[in-house]
C-alpha positions in Angstrom: 108.7 83.0 98.7 105.0 83.2 98.1 103.3 80.1 99.3 99.5 80.1 99.2 96.9 79.6 101.8 93.7 78.8 100.0 90.4 80.4 100.9 87.3 78.4 101.7 84.0 79.6 100.2 81.9 77.1 102.2 78.7 79.1 102.7 75.8 79.0 100.2 74.9 82.2 98.3 72.6 84.5 100.3 69.4 84.6 98.5 67.4 87.8 98.0 64.0 88.5 96.5 64.1 89.6 92.9 63.8 93.3 92.2 60.3 94.3 91.3 61.3 97.7 89.9 63.3 100.7 91.0 64.8 100.5 94.4 62.8 102.3 97.1 66.0 103.1 99.1 69.3 104.5 97.9 71.2 102.0 95.8 74.5 100.5 97.1 77.4 102.8 96.6 79.2 105.8 98.1 80.4 109.0 96.7 84.1 109.6 97.1 86.3 112.3 95.7 88.0 110.9 92.6 86.7 107.4 93.1 86.0 104.9 90.4 85.4 101.3 89.3 86.8 98.6 87.1 85.5 95.6 85.2 86.3 92.6 83.1 86.4 93.3 79.3 83.6 91.5 77.7 84.9 92.1 74.1 81.4 92.8 72.8 80.8 92.7 69.1 81.2 96.2 67.5 77.8 97.9 67.2 76.6 98.2 63.7 76.5 101.8 62.5 73.0 103.2 62.4 71.9 104.2 59.0 71.6 107.9 59.8 74.8 109.9 59.4 74.1 111.8 62.6 75.1 108.9 64.8 78.5 108.3 63.2 80.4 110.2 65.8 79.2 108.3 68.9 78.1 104.7 69.2 79.7 104.2 72.6 79.4 106.8 75.3 80.7 110.0 73.7 78.8 112.8 72.1 78.9 114.0 68.5 79.9 117.3 69.9 81.2 117.4 73.4 80.7 120.3 75.8 81.9 123.7 74.6 83.8 126.3 76.5 80.6 127.6 78.0 79.1 125.7 81.0 77.2 122.7 79.6 73.5 122.1 80.0 71.9 119.2 81.8 68.4 117.7 82.1 66.5 117.4 85.4 65.2 114.3 87.3 61.7 115.5 86.4 62.5 115.4 82.7 64.1 111.9 83.1 61.0 110.6 84.9 58.8 111.9 82.0 61.1 110.5 79.4 61.3 107.1 81.2 57.5 107.0 81.2 57.5 107.6 77.5 59.8 104.6 76.7 58.9 102.2 79.6 57.1 99.8 77.4 60.2 99.4 75.2 63.6 97.9 75.9 65.5 100.5 74.0 69.3 100.8 74.4 70.7 104.3 74.4 71.7 103.9 70.8 68.1 102.9 69.9 66.7 105.9 71.9 69.0 108.1 69.9 67.7 106.7 66.6 64.1 106.2 67.3 63.3 109.3 69.4 66.1 111.9 69.7 66.9 112.2 66.0 63.2 112.2 65.0 62.1 114.8 67.6 65.0 117.2 67.5 65.1 117.9 63.8 68.6 119.4 63.1 69.3 120.8 66.6 70.3 119.3 70.0 67.3 117.6 71.7 67.8 120.0 74.7 66.8 122.9 72.5 63.2 121.7 72.6 63.2 122.2 76.4 64.2 125.9 76.2 62.5 128.0 78.8 61.5 125.0 80.9 63.6 125.7 84.0 62.3 122.7 85.8 63.6 120.4 83.1 66.9 122.0 81.9 69.7 123.9 83.6 73.5 124.2 84.1 74.8 120.6 84.4 76.3 119.6 87.7 76.5 115.8 87.0 78.3 114.4 84.0 76.8 110.9 83.2 79.2 108.3 81.9 77.5 105.3 80.4 77.7 102.9 77.5 75.3 103.1 74.6 74.6 99.4 74.8 72.8 99.9 78.1 69.0 99.8 78.4 68.3 103.5 78.6 65.7 103.0 81.4 68.6 101.8 83.5 70.5 105.0 82.8 67.4 107.1 83.7 66.7 105.1 86.9 70.3 105.4 88.1 70.2 109.2 87.7 66.8 109.5 89.4 67.9 107.3 92.3 71.0 109.4 92.7 68.9 112.6 92.9 66.4 111.0 95.3 69.3 110.3 97.8 69.7 114.1 98.1 66.2 115.6 97.7 67.3 119.0 99.0 69.8 119.5 96.1 69.0 120.4 92.5 70.6 118.2 89.9 70.9 118.6 86.1 72.4 115.6 84.3 74.7 116.0 81.3 73.5 113.0 79.2 75.1 113.2 75.7 72.1 112.1 73.6 70.1 115.0 74.9 72.7 117.8 75.2 74.7 117.3 72.1 73.6 117.7 68.5 73.2 114.1 67.3 72.7 115.3 63.8 76.2 116.7 63.5 78.8 114.7 61.6 81.6 117.0 62.6 84.6 115.2 64.1 86.6 117.3 66.5 90.4 117.1 66.5 92.4 115.3 69.1 93.5 118.6 70.7 89.8 119.6 71.3 89.1 116.4 73.3 92.4 116.9 75.2 91.5 120.5 76.1 87.9 121.6 75.7 86.2 118.3 76.6 88.4 117.6 79.6 87.9 121.1 81.0 84.2 120.8 80.6 84.1 117.6 82.6 86.1 119.5 85.2 83.7 122.5 85.2 80.7 120.2 85.7 82.7 118.8 88.7 81.0 115.5 89.3 80.9 112.4 87.1 78.2 109.7 87.7 79.5 106.4 86.3 76.7 103.9 85.5 78.2 100.5 86.0 76.5 97.6 84.3 76.5 94.6 84.5 78.1 94.4 87.9 80.0 91.2 87.1 81.3 92.2 83.7 80.9 96.0 83.3 80.7 97.3 79.7 82.3 100.7 80.4 85.7 99.2 81.1 85.8 97.6 77.7 84.9 100.9 75.9 87.5 103.5 75.1 85.2 106.5 75.5 84.2 105.5 79.0 87.8 105.0 80.1 88.7 108.4 78.7 85.8 110.0 80.6 87.1 108.4 83.8 90.6 109.7 83.2 89.3 113.2 82.4 87.4 113.1 85.7 90.4 112.2 87.7 92.8 114.5 86.0 90.4 117.4 86.5 90.1 116.6 90.2 86.3 116.1 89.8 84.3 113.7 91.9 83.6 110.3 90.5 80.6 108.4 91.9 79.8 104.8 90.9 76.2 103.5 90.7 74.6 100.3 89.7 71.2 100.3 88.0 68.6 99.5 90.7 67.6 96.4 88.7 71.0 94.8 89.6 71.4 95.7 93.2 69.7 92.6 94.6 71.9 90.3 92.5 75.0 92.3 93.4 74.2 92.0 97.2 73.8 88.2 96.8 77.1 87.9 94.9 79.2 90.0 97.2 78.0 88.2 100.3 78.4 84.8 98.7 82.0 85.2 97.5 83.6 88.6 97.7 86.9 87.3 96.1 85.1 86.3 92.9 83.5 89.8 92.7 86.9 91.4 93.1 88.2 89.1 90.4 85.3 89.9 88.0 85.9 93.6 88.4 89.6 93.4 88.3 90.6 92.6 84.8 90.8 96.1 83.2 93.1 96.4 80.1 92.6 99.8 78.7 95.0 99.2 75.9 92.5 96.6 74.5 89.4 98.8 74.9 87.2 99.2 71.8 85.2 101.9 70.1 82.7 101.4 67.3 84.7 103.6 64.9 88.4 102.6 64.4 89.4 106.2 64.2 87.8 107.0 67.6 89.7 104.1 69.2 93.0 105.2 67.7 92.4 108.8 68.9 91.4 107.9 72.5 94.2 105.4 73.0 96.7 108.0 71.7 95.2 110.5 74.2 95.6 108.0 77.1 99.1 107.2 76.0 100.1 110.8 75.7 98.7 112.1 79.0 98.9 109.1 81.3 99.8 105.4 80.4 97.7 102.3 80.0 99.2 100.6 83.0 98.6 103.7 85.2 95.0 104.0 84.0 94.3 100.3 84.7 95.8 100.6 88.2 93.8 103.8 88.8 90.5 102.3 87.8 91.2 99.1 90.0 92.1 101.2 93.0 88.9 103.1 92.7 86.7 100.0 92.3 88.3 98.6 95.5 87.3 101.8 97.3 83.8 101.5 95.9 83.5 97.8 96.8 84.7 98.3 100.4 82.1 101.0 100.9 79.4 98.7 99.5 80.6 95.9 101.8 80.2 98.2 104.8 76.7 99.1 103.7 75.8 95.4 103.5 77.1 94.7 107.0 75.2 97.7 108.3 72.0 96.5 106.7 72.3 92.9 107.8 70.6 91.8 111.1 72.9 92.0 114.1 73.5 88.4 115.2 71.8 86.4 112.4 73.4 83.4 110.6 73.4 85.5 107.5 75.4 88.3 109.2 78.0 85.8 110.4 78.3 84.3 106.8 78.7 87.8 105.3 81.4 88.7 107.8 83.4 85.5 107.0 83.5 86.6 103.3 84.3 90.2 104.1 87.1 89.1 106.5 88.6 87.0 103.7 88.2 89.9 101.2 89.8 92.4 103.6 92.7 89.9 104.1 93.1 89.5 100.4 93.4 93.2 99.8 95.8 94.0 102.8 93.2 95.5 105.2 94.5 93.7 108.3 92.6 95.6 111.0 89.3 95.4 109.2 89.8 91.7 108.5 90.5 90.9 112.2 87.4 92.8 113.3 85.2 90.9 110.7 86.5 87.5 111.7 86.2 88.2 115.5 82.6 89.4 115.1 81.8 86.4 112.8 83.2 83.9 115.3 81.1 85.3 118.1 78.0 85.0 116.0 78.5 81.6 114.4 79.8 79.8 117.5 77.0 81.0 119.7 74.9 78.2 121.4 71.9 78.9 119.1 73.9 78.6 115.8 77.0 76.5 116.4 75.4 73.1 115.5 74.0 74.4 112.2 77.1 76.5 111.2 79.9 74.0 111.3 80.6 74.5 107.6 80.7 78.3 108.0 83.0 78.0 111.1 85.3 75.7 109.2 85.6 78.4 106.5 86.0 81.1 109.1 89.0 79.4 110.9 90.7 78.5 107.6 90.4 82.0 106.2 91.4 83.6 109.5 94.6 81.5 109.2 95.5 83.4 106.1 95.3 86.6 108.1 97.4 85.2 111.0 100.0 83.9 108.6 100.2 87.3 106.9 100.9 88.8 110.4 103.8 86.3 110.8 102.1 84.1 113.4 102.3 80.6 111.9 101.5 78.9 115.2 98.1 80.7 115.5 97.5 80.0 111.8 98.2 76.2 112.3 95.8 76.1 115.3 93.1 77.8 113.2 93.7 75.3 110.3 93.5 72.3 112.7 90.2 73.6 114.1 88.9 73.9 110.6 89.9 70.4 109.4 88.3 68.9 112.6 85.0 70.5 111.6 85.4 69.6 107.9 86.2 65.9 108.5 83.2 65.6 110.9 80.9 66.7 108.0 81.4 63.5 105.9 83.3 62.5 102.8 86.5 64.5 102.0 86.0 67.1 99.2 87.8 70.0 97.7 87.4 72.0 100.9 89.2 69.2 102.8 92.0 69.1 100.3 92.4 72.9 100.6 92.8 72.5 104.3 95.5 69.8 103.8 97.4 72.3 101.7 97.1 75.0 104.3 98.1 72.7 107.2 101.1 71.6 105.1 102.1 75.2 104.6 101.9 75.9 108.3 104.0 72.9 109.2 106.5 74.1 106.5 106.7 77.6 108.1 107.2 76.1 111.5 110.1 73.8 110.3 108.3 70.4 110.6 109.1 69.4 107.0 108.0 65.8 107.4 104.5 66.8 108.4 104.5 69.5 105.7 105.4 67.0 103.0 102.7 64.6 104.2 99.9 67.2 104.0 101.1 68.8 100.7 101.0 65.4 99.1 97.6 64.5 100.6 96.2 67.7 99.1 97.5 67.0 95.6 96.5 63.3 95.7 92.9 64.2 96.8 92.5 66.9 94.2 93.7 64.8 91.4 91.1 62.1 92.3 88.1 64.5 92.8 86.0 64.7 89.5 85.0 68.3 89.9 88.0 69.9 91.5 88.7 73.5 90.7 91.7 73.9 88.4 92.6 77.1 90.2 92.8 75.3 93.5 94.9 72.5 91.9 97.2 75.1 90.4 97.8 76.5 93.9 98.7 73.1 95.2 101.2 72.4 92.4 102.8 75.8 93.2 103.2 75.1 96.9 104.5 71.6 96.2 107.0 73.1 93.7 108.3 75.5 96.4 108.6 72.6 98.9 110.7 70.7 96.4 112.9 73.8 95.9 113.4 74.8 99.5 113.2 71.6 101.4 114.4 69.0 99.0 116.8 71.2 97.0 115.3 69.9 93.7 115.0 72.9 91.5 114.3 71.0 88.3 111.3 69.2 89.9 110.1 72.5 91.3 110.3 74.2 87.8 108.2 71.3 86.3 105.5 71.6 89.0 105.5 75.4 88.8 105.0 75.4 85.1 102.0 73.1 85.6 100.7 75.7 88.0 101.2 78.5 85.5 99.4 76.7 82.8 96.4 75.9 84.9 96.3 79.4 86.4 96.4 81.2 83.1 93.8 78.8 81.7 91.4 79.5 84.6 92.2 83.2 85.2 93.8 84.7 82.1 97.3 86.1 82.1 96.7 89.3 84.1 95.1 88.0 87.3 96.9 88.5 90.6 97.1 84.7 91.4 99.0 84.3 88.1 101.3 87.0 89.3 102.1 85.0 92.5 102.9 81.9 90.5 105.2 84.0 88.2 106.9 85.2 91.3 107.6 81.7 92.5 108.9 80.7 89.0 111.3 83.6 89.3 112.6 82.3 92.6 113.1 78.8 91.0 114.9 80.3 88.0 117.1 82.3 90.3 118.1 79.1 92.1 118.8 77.5 88.7 121.0 80.6 87.9 118.7 81.5 85.0 118.8 85.1 86.1 117.5 87.1 83.1 114.5 84.8 82.8 113.9 85.2 86.6 114.0 89.0 86.3 111.4 88.8 83.5 109.0 86.7 85.6 109.5 89.0 88.6 108.8 92.1 86.4 105.6 90.5 85.0 104.5 89.7 88.5 105.2 93.2 89.7 103.0 94.8 87.1 100.2 92.3 87.8 100.4 93.0 91.6 100.4 96.8 91.2 97.4 96.7 88.9 95.3 94.2 90.8 96.4 94.7 94.4 97.5 98.3 94.5 100.9 99.9 95.4 100.7 99.2 99.1 99.9 95.5 99.2 102.3 93.4 101.4 102.6 90.8 98.6 104.2 93.4 96.4 106.8 94.0 99.1 107.9 90.4 99.1 108.0 90.3 95.3 110.1 93.5 95.1 112.6 91.9 97.5 112.8 88.8 95.2 113.2 91.0 92.1 115.9 93.0 93.9 117.8 89.8 94.8 117.9 88.8 91.1 119.0 92.2 90.0 121.8 92.1 92.6 122.9 88.9 91.0 123.2 90.7 87.7 125.2 93.5 89.4 122.5 96.1 89.1 122.9 97.4 92.6 121.1 100.7 92.1 117.8 99.3 90.8 118.0 96.5 93.4 118.4 99.1 96.2 115.4 101.1 95.0 113.2 98.0 95.1 114.4 97.0 98.6 113.5 100.5 99.8 110.0 100.4 98.3 109.5 97.0 99.9 110.6 98.5 103.2 108.0 101.3 103.0 105.2 98.9 102.0 106.0 96.6 104.9 106.1 99.4 107.4 102.9 100.9 106.0 101.1 97.5 106.6 102.7 96.1 109.7 104.8 98.8 111.4 108.5 99.2 112.0 109.1 96.0 114.1 107.7 93.4 111.7 110.0 90.4 111.0 109.4 90.7 107.2 111.8 93.7 107.4 114.7 91.5 108.4 115.6 90.1 105.0 115.1 93.5 103.4 117.6 95.1 105.8 120.0 92.2 105.4 120.1 92.6 101.6 120.5 96.4 101.9 123.4 95.8 104.2 124.9 93.5 101.6 124.6 96.2 98.9 126.3 98.7 101.3 129.1 96.3 101.9 129.7 95.8 98.2 129.9 99.6 97.9 132.2 99.8 100.9 129.7 101.9 102.8 130.5 100.1 106.0 128.7 102.5 108.4 125.4 102.1 106.6 126.0 98.4 106.3 126.3 98.0 110.1 123.2 100.1 110.8 121.2 97.8 108.6 122.6 94.8 110.4 121.8 96.3 113.8 118.2 96.5 112.6 118.4 92.9 111.6 119.5 91.9 115.1 116.7 93.8 116.7 114.1 92.2 114.4 115.6 88.8 114.9 114.0 88.6 118.4 110.6 88.3 116.7 111.3 85.1 114.8 109.0 82.4 116.2 111.0 79.3 115.6 114.0 79.1 118.0 116.3 77.3 115.6 115.6 79.6 112.7 116.1 82.6 115.1 119.5 81.3 116.2 120.7 80.5 112.7 119.7 83.9 111.4 121.3 85.7 114.3 124.6 83.7 113.9 124.7 84.6 110.2 124.1 88.4 110.9 126.8 88.3 113.6 129.3 86.6 111.2 128.6 89.2 108.6 129.0 92.1 111.0 132.3 90.7 112.2 133.5 90.7 108.6 132.5 94.3 108.2 134.2 95.4 111.4 137.4 93.6 110.1 137.2 95.9 107.1 137.3 98.8 109.5 140.1 97.1 111.4 138.0 97.2 114.6 139.3 93.8 115.8 137.8 94.0 119.3 134.4 94.2 117.8 135.3 91.4 115.4 136.0 89.1 118.2 132.9 90.0 120.1 130.8 89.2 117.1 132.6 85.9 116.4 132.4 84.8 120.0 128.6 85.1 120.1 128.4 83.5 116.6 130.5 80.6 117.9 128.3 80.0 120.9 125.2 79.9 118.7 126.6 77.6 116.1 128.0 75.2 118.7 124.5 75.0 120.2 122.9 74.5 116.8 125.4 72.2 115.0 127.7 70.7 117.7 131.3 71.4 118.7 132.7 69.3 115.9 130.7 70.7 113.0 132.1 72.4 109.9 130.1 75.5 110.9 131.9 75.8 114.2 135.2 75.1 112.6 134.7 78.0 110.2 134.1 80.4 113.1 137.1 79.2 115.0 139.3 79.7 112.0 138.1 83.2 111.7 138.8 83.9 115.4 142.3 82.5 115.1 142.9 84.7 112.1 141.6 87.8 113.9 143.9 87.1 116.9 146.9 86.9 114.6 146.0 90.3 113.2 145.8 91.7 116.7 149.2 90.4 117.5 150.6 92.0 114.4 
């Protein structure tokens, strides 16, 4: 079951002085082999075709004639500086530069022909520049120049389409040419520089040509480097330190199937190329994986640049710890939270940082819960609420903490306390005038699962979960990972209501959202696949169910190791499949793993209940093998546990005694 700890963003945005021009130090980013970035589609209006026929082939980020089989040419940083000086007084987009300068100055040939013989301005391209034609062209120039300045000992020549390709040509190359010649040329160049703008809603990930260039880069094993224009670096730093999760959300809504191109025939061709060589879902996932790598590198740069023990550093680390937690980087999250606590709780800062400390303890509770330590998580939440309540009137942050404390009590088996805090959360949020709908959606979802699991009221749970889905989709759209988690819980509710086909559909939608947004190794995907497998098993689809359980096992081990308690239900369900297939030896091996993991369950009653259940099931399997001595050993321990749990006169104990009597009768025979 996916219950949601909510993250506090209690700190103010870190302010920075506005940029006064090009950055004097290297822009935020890092080069990584085959790395990339994503963004939210902005659905810009199609660009009006320019009047000259020469521009009909490319109004996004693709040339009228792409690189040929010979090595493509590129222009130098020196040329770009001179060209930038030429247009600095104008706010030309790339498209306008093409119309107003390139076409007029190049006659009927590629613009680069006018640079023939100028070896300091033109040469063999070693950087392919991927950009959108809606960008200010000075931003494209600045990004390339900054990139070159980072490595002054190297010589760079940039393949920028408006200079290298003949913009007068109206020839349209066939699809096979783009699939072969163009892709191989990107590979020969060997390094793609993706100009990402704006940082919170990047145009390239709404444009078909840009996505095709990224895919070509990856498929040709070229390096992909992401850069922001220097004019946006200051705002990006402020945003990433104020609320990392929002940045991840803004950059995480890539839907390549909905990408646009100015010419309908271009769009059809590119989408067909993607579909034939990859898939839209795989491309979306690839791009989002790469943007996470890029963002993590930027986060590390920000921490390195921040002052060692300042309040600002502590605030940044709270956000980064939450971000690392959200994306499954447990080790990095713990390090960030530990360092942040040391800074913010220091004698010099503690009195002025109560709000930040409250956010720290709440967000650290999410990490502790993900590690399976509900007691630590509850302690952190209680520290947080104590600080929050001391600050004055209850607000949304207070309500969030009520939700999280309720969740912790729920995990620890104190259902009365859990119900009290869940309801306090919803009541407060429904009263607050400016409450976040996203936060209220989370509260409805958690309350829904409480009604399902603790009150056995699946109908009420379904009603509350639907409210959560409606609010989540309204606030985040239908592809955000938080919507996926609510879909998962609706699948669990529908499974309980025996609406299995509908449950499977919700689980599949959630799985696609998780893989795309969180990646293929995120722990939340493991729990989802377990729930999907449970529903498939109800349908009798044992093979697919087994495959999902095994993937869930690998993800859990990857994140938490081979002794984590979350493996116990996976092994129990795999044992059940083996039993149905009469593979009793494999079944018993999985149950043995369950018994070993059982020792790690925190709550004593839950631990005993689970152990008794596993022992009962193992006894049944041994009876199938006619190993009645083992059967009695298992039933005897099960009897002891259930007597302690339910009492000697309980129905649970009577059931075990009946099984023992039956086994003894078999032995006598």
